[in-house]
C-alpha positions as CSV (number, residue, x, y, z in Angstrom):
1,X,59.0,11.7,69.0
2,X,58.4,8.2,67.2
3,X,60.6,5.7,65.6
4,X,60.8,6.3,61.8
5,X,63.6,4.0,61.1
6,X,65.6,1.7,62.8
7,X,68.6,-0.2,61.0
8,X,70.5,-3.3,62.0
9,X,74.1,-2.1,60.5
10,X,75.7,-5.8,60.7
11,X,72.8,-7.0,58.2
12,X,74.2,-4.2,55.3
13,X,75.4,-5.6,52.4
14,X,78.7,-2.9,52.9
15,X,79.5,-1.0,55.8
16,X,81.9,1.7,56.2
17,X,84.6,1.6,58.4
18,X,83.3,4.1,60.5
19,X,80.1,1.9,61.2
20,X,82.4,-1.0,62.2
21,X,81.3,-0.6,65.7
22,X,77.9,0.3,65.3
23,X,74.8,-1.8,65.6
24,X,71.5,0.0,65.1
25,X,70.9,3.1,64.2
26,X,67.4,4.8,64.8
27,X,65.8,7.9,63.7
28,X,63.3,9.4,65.7
29,X,60.8,12.4,64.2
30,X,58.3,14.3,66.4
31,X,54.7,15.1,64.9
32,X,56.0,18.4,63.1
33,X,57.7,17.6,60.3
34,X,61.7,19.2,60.1
35,X,62.6,21.4,57.6
36,X,65.2,20.8,55.0
37,X,68.5,20.8,56.5
38,X,67.4,21.6,59.9
39,X,69.4,20.9,63.0
40,X,69.6,17.6,64.7
41,X,67.5,17.8,68.1
42,X,64.2,20.5,67.3
43,X,62.0,17.9,65.3
44,X,64.2,14.9,64.9
45,X,66.9,12.7,66.6
46,X,69.3,10.2,65.2
47,X,70.6,7.5,67.6
48,X,73.6,5.2,67.3
49,X,74.0,1.9,69.6
50,X,76.8,-0.3,69.9
51,X,75.9,-2.7,71.7
52,X,72.5,-4.7,71.7
53,X,72.9,-5.2,75.7
54,X,70.4,-3.0,76.8
55,X,67.9,-3.1,73.4
56,X,64.5,-4.5,74.2
57,X,62.8,-6.2,71.5
58,X,59.5,-5.7,70.7
59,X,56.6,-7.4,68.7
60,X,55.1,-4.4,66.6
61,X,52.8,-6.4,64.2
62,X,49.7,-5.1,62.9
63,X,47.0,-7.5,63.2
64,X,44.4,-7.5,60.6
């Protein structure tokens, strides 16, 4: 699986109270595209992080 999207919650203009303790949400997707409304786990996973302590920041720039 590879990371499709990563959202830094504190930077959002509106934060639902249910996400007030969440720092990052990441969506991982497999090479096989998931079906609409497919259960989580087979072809995609959503991970939620409430702290940045164990997060590794990587430079993923694409050189020209």
